[in-house]
matplotlib code that plots the C-alpha trace (Angstrom):
import matplotlib.pyplot as plt

x = [113.3, 111.4, 109.6, 106.1, 105.1, 101.7, 102.0, 104.6, 104.0, 105.7, 105.7, 105.4, 103.9, 104.7, 107.6, 109.8, 111.7, 109.0, 106.5, 109.1, 108.8, 104.9, 104.4, 104.2, 105.3, 108.6, 109.2, 110.8, 112.6, 112.7, 113.3, 111.2, 110.4, 108.9, 106.2, 103.2, 101.1, 102.3, 105.7, 105.7, 104.2, 107.0, 109.2, 106.9, 105.2, 108.8, 109.4, 105.9, 106.6, 110.1, 108.6, 105.8, 108.4, 110.3, 107.3, 105.3, 101.6, 100.1, 100.7, 99.4, 101.4, 100.3, 101.1, 101.0, 100.2, 99.7, 96.3, 97.4, 100.9, 99.2, 100.9, 99.5, 96.9, 97.0, 94.0, 94.9, 97.6, 96.9, 97.5, 94.6, 92.1, 93.2, 93.8, 92.5, 96.0, 97.6]
y = [-156.1, -153.1, -151.0, -149.7, -146.7, -145.0, -141.9, -139.6, -138.1, -134.7, -135.0, -131.1, -131.9, -132.7, -130.4, -131.6, -129.3, -128.1, -127.6, -125.4, -122.8, -123.2, -122.5, -118.9, -120.2, -121.6, -119.4, -116.3, -115.4, -112.1, -113.0, -114.4, -117.3, -115.8, -113.5, -113.8, -117.0, -116.7, -116.4, -119.1, -121.4, -120.5, -123.4, -126.4, -124.8, -124.9, -128.5, -129.6, -127.9, -129.4, -132.8, -132.4, -131.7, -135.0, -137.1, -136.1, -135.1, -139.0, -139.8, -137.9, -136.1, -136.2, -133.4, -134.0, -130.9, -130.4, -128.6, -127.3, -126.6, -127.5, -124.7, -123.4, -120.7, -121.6, -123.3, -123.6, -122.4, -119.9, -122.5, -124.8, -121.6, -121.4, -125.0, -123.6, -121.4, -124.5]
z = [-30.9, -31.8, -29.3, -30.3, -28.7, -29.3, -27.4, -25.5, -22.2, -21.0, -17.4, -16.2, -12.8, -9.1, -8.8, -11.4, -13.5, -15.9, -13.0, -11.3, -14.3, -14.5, -10.8, -9.7, -6.2, -7.4, -10.5, -9.4, -12.8, -14.2, -17.7, -20.5, -18.6, -15.2, -14.1, -16.3, -17.1, -20.7, -19.8, -17.3, -19.9, -22.5, -21.5, -21.7, -25.0, -26.6, -25.2, -27.0, -30.0, -30.5, -29.5, -31.8, -34.6, -34.1, -33.1, -35.9, -36.4, -36.1, -32.7, -29.7, -27.1, -23.4, -21.1, -17.3, -15.4, -11.4, -10.8, -7.5, -5.8, -2.3, -0.7, 2.7, 1.8, -1.8, -3.3, -6.9, -9.1, -12.0, -14.4, -13.2, -13.7, -17.4, -19.0, -22.3, -22.5, -23.3]

ax = plt.figure().add_subplot(projection="3d")
ax.plot(x, y, z, "-o")
ax.set_aspect("equal")
plt.show()
């Protein structure tokens, strides 16, 4: 049996590993993967680029993000204010 897949989704939401890098609340790193939004995006962008290299240009890659961290006193994450950065 052959499986036909039309797209791949990278799950970077809801507290899973990639979301931990994206969130300024959980990412307290001081290296190139922490701090600024550009640095926090680095990990997911590396994953997306490597996925695209293997998956090819013909089919879409979806990226699931959390728009908010839902922490007390926090309305929306910095990522939800800058979706065009992706």
